[in-house]
N, C-alpha and C positions, 0 to 999 in steps of 0.2 A: 873221769870223763869217760862218757861212752863213745864206741867207735861206731858212727854211723852205717849200718846198713846198704851195701852197694851191690844195684843189680846184677841179677845174672843174666848170663847172653851175651850177646855179639855187642861189642864195643867199637864200631867204625870209627878210625881217624877221618875227619874232615881237613879236607884239603882248604887253603885261603887261596882265591882266584884274586889276579891282576890284570888291570886292563893296560893299555898300550903305553900310559905313562905312567905304569908303577903305581896306580892308587887302586884301593881294593874295588873289586866288582861285587860290590854288594845284590845285585840282582842273580851275577851267577853264584854268589854264595847262597843265599836264600834258597834257591830251586837245587842246589848241592843241599843242602841241610834236609829238605823235604825229600827228596829222594832217599837220601837213609834210612831218616825216621819211617819211610814207607815200606823199607824191606823186613818181612818175615824174622820175626827172632832178633830185631834187633832192640835193646832194652835201655842203652845210653849213646850218647856222642861224643865222640872225644873233641874238643875243639883249643885250639892253641897249644904250642910248643911239641909238638910230636913230627913235624917235617922238616924243622928247620926255619920256617916261615916266619913265626914268632920275634924271632930276634931280627928279624928287619920292620915290625911293628912298633908302634908305642905303646905305652901301656892304655892309653885311651882308644887306640885302634883295637888293642885286644879286647878290652872290655866291650868295644862296641860289638864285635862279632860274638862275644859270649853272649850280650843281650838280644841280638839277633836271631841265635840259635836258640833261644828261650822263645823269644816273641812265635818264631815259625813252628817250632815242633807242638805248643799247646801245654796245657798243665800236666800231663801225665810223661811225659818225658823228662829224661834225665840228660844234664849238660854235662862233665865232666870236663874241667878246664882247669888252667893254671895262667898267671900273669908270669911273663919272662922279658924283664927288662934293663937296660944299662942304668944304672944308678946315677951314672956320669954320663950322658947321651953323646959325649965326645972322647969317651974310651971304648972303641970299638972292643966286641970279643971279652968285655968284663959284663956278665951280665948275673943278675939275681933273679933267681927262679922261684917264686912262691911254692908251697905245696899245693898239690893239684884237690881241686875239690868238686864235688858233686852236686850239683842244685837241679832243685823242680820249678819249672817254669809258676809265675805266682797264677793263681786263678782268679780269673778275669770278672 
C-alpha cells in the first residue's frame, strides 16, 4: 500500500464554536473555515481531535464538521480529520480515536 502524499505548507487547526446551548454554531464554524482557507500558504485544515472538543461531540457531529469543512473550502482544499468517540457513550474518558485522514472535497 502506498502512502498518500501530504500537502506541504501550513496546516491550521480549526476550533469548533458552540452556541449558548452548547450546540455546534455551524455558521461560525463555516466562517472560521473560510477564513482559515483564505490565508496565504494554508494547504490543509485540521478538523476534530486537536483542541479537545472532539471528545464532547458525537461521531455524527464530527462527521458533520468534516462535511461542512469540505463543502465550504471547495474542491482544491485538503481537510485532515479523524473521528474520536466513546464506543460506549455512557463511559466518559474511554475514547477510540481513528487514524487521521486527509481528503479533498469532491468536485461538483
